[in-house]
N, C-alpha and C positions, 0 to 999 in steps of 0.2 A: 262248323261250330267249334270255336276257340273253348280253352277249359277256363277261360273268363265267362263267355255265354254259358256256360254249363253251370257254374258258380251261380252268374246272375238268374237263372232258372230257378235256381234252387233257393234263392231268397225270395224270388214270387211265389212258390209252393209252401214255404214253409208255414205260413198261416193257413194254409186248405187243406193238410195234413193234417188230421185227426190224432194229435199227435199222441204216442204211447210210450215216450221216449221214461225209462227209467234207469236208475242210479244205485246201485245195491254190492253190496260184499258178499262173494258167495264162499259157500263151504267148501273148503279146500280138501278135505279129506272126501266129501262124497263127489268133487270135480274130478278126483284122482282115479276114480271109477268108472267116469265118461272115455267112452271110445269112438273110433271113426265107425262103428257099425252099431252106435246105439240108437234108442229109437226114445221116443217122445216117452214113453212108460217108465224109461230109466229113471232110480230115484232121486238123482240130481235134477235132472228138467223136471220132477213133480214135485221135489222140494222148493225149487225156483218159483215155478207155477204158485204153487199153493202160498208162500211166504211173500211173494212178489206180487202177488194180486195179477200175473201175466195174462193176457188175453187167450190163453193157448186152449186149444181145443182136444182133447184127448184122440181124437179122430185125424190129427194133422201127422203129416211123417217130418223128421230131421235130417238134416246132413251136417255132419260134424267135421270143421276143416282144421287141420294145427299150421300155422302161420308162423315162418321164420322170416323176419325181416333183417336181413342181414346190412352191412353197411352199404349206401347207395340205394338200397330198395324203395320204392313210395308208392302209391295210389292215386293216381290224380282224380279229380270229380266224380264223380259216379253215382247211380242207384244197385241196388242190390237187384231190385226186380227188373230192371231194364226195358220197363214198358216204354219209357219214352224215347227209346233206341230204337223202337219196334222190332226186336228182334230180329236183325240183319245185322251180320260181319259187314256188307258191303258200306250201309250206313253208316256203321261205325268208322271204316276206316277213312269214307269220306269225309266225315265232320269230326274226325279223329277224337272221339269219344272213346273212354277206354272202358271196355266189357270182358270180365272176368270167365263168363262161363254162359252157353249159349241154352238159354230157360225153357226155349218152345214156346208152347201154353199154359205150362205151370209154372210161373215166375215164384220166388218166396215170398210170404207177407210179411214176415216180421225177421230180424235181426239180432243175435244176442253175442257180443263178442265179450269173451273173457279175458282179463290180461295176465299175464302169468310170471311177468318179470317188470321191473319198475324203471320209467324215465329218471334219468340223473345220477343213477346207480349202476343199472346193466346195459344202458345205451343213451345216443343223444339224440334227437330227432326223431320222427317217428309217431309226432302227434296227432292224434283222430281229431279231424274237425269236421263238425257240421256249418252248414253257411253262420251259424249264429252263435255257436260256440267252439272253444279251441281246446280237447282234453289230451293231460299227460298223463299216458297211461302210470297206472298203479298196481304193482304184482295184487291180486285177490277183488280187482273192481272188476263189475260187469256192466255193461251199457246195452240196454234191449231196446230197440227202435222199428220204427215202421219201415220197409223194405224199399218204400219209394223215396226216403228223404234222402237228398244229396249229400255227399260227404267226400272225406277224404282222408289219407293218410300222407302227412309231410314226409320227406324222404329220411331215411334212417343215416344221422353223420358219422357215429361211430357205436361198435360193440353188435349188439344182438336183440331184436324187438322180439320177444316172444308171447302169442296169444291163441287164441282158439276161437274160432268162428261156428256157430249154430245158426242155421238156416230152417226157417220154420215153413212149410208147404202145407196148404190146403189138400186134399186128397182129391 
C-alpha cells in the first residue's frame, strides 16, 4: 500500500471518526513542569482537560514524548493507534506503512501535539497535516485529536522543529 493509498484511506475515514479535534493556546508556565514521567493527574494535563473540555478520563494513562525534527526529518501518512495496520511489523514492511511504536492490544485513544517553536522563524517545512488540513506549527499552540485520524509531518527543510507529543491510553 502506497503513501497515496494511506492518504486516500484517511480521506475516507475523516467523516466516520467522531472528530474531537481541538486547537488551542497552552499555558507555557504549566507546560514547563510537564516531563516524561508525568501522568494524567499532572496540573498541566488537568488544566488542558478542564479549560478545553477534552474527553479525557482521569483513569487514563499518558505517554509524554519530546520530539526534535531536524533537517530532513519527516513522518509519512499514518495513524497513531495503528489499528488499521493490524499491529504487525511484517504488515507494515509489506505495505510501506510507517509505524513508530508497537502498541500491542492497548493503542492510544487520543494524541495531543504541543508546538515548542515556530514555523518560518525556527525552521522551514515540518508542516503537520491531516488529510483535510495543513497546520504550520506555532510556539504555544496545541492540537488534540483522535489517534485514529490519518496524519503526517512534512519534511523539515531547515532548522529544528520542536514538539511535545502526549498520547492518552485507556487502562
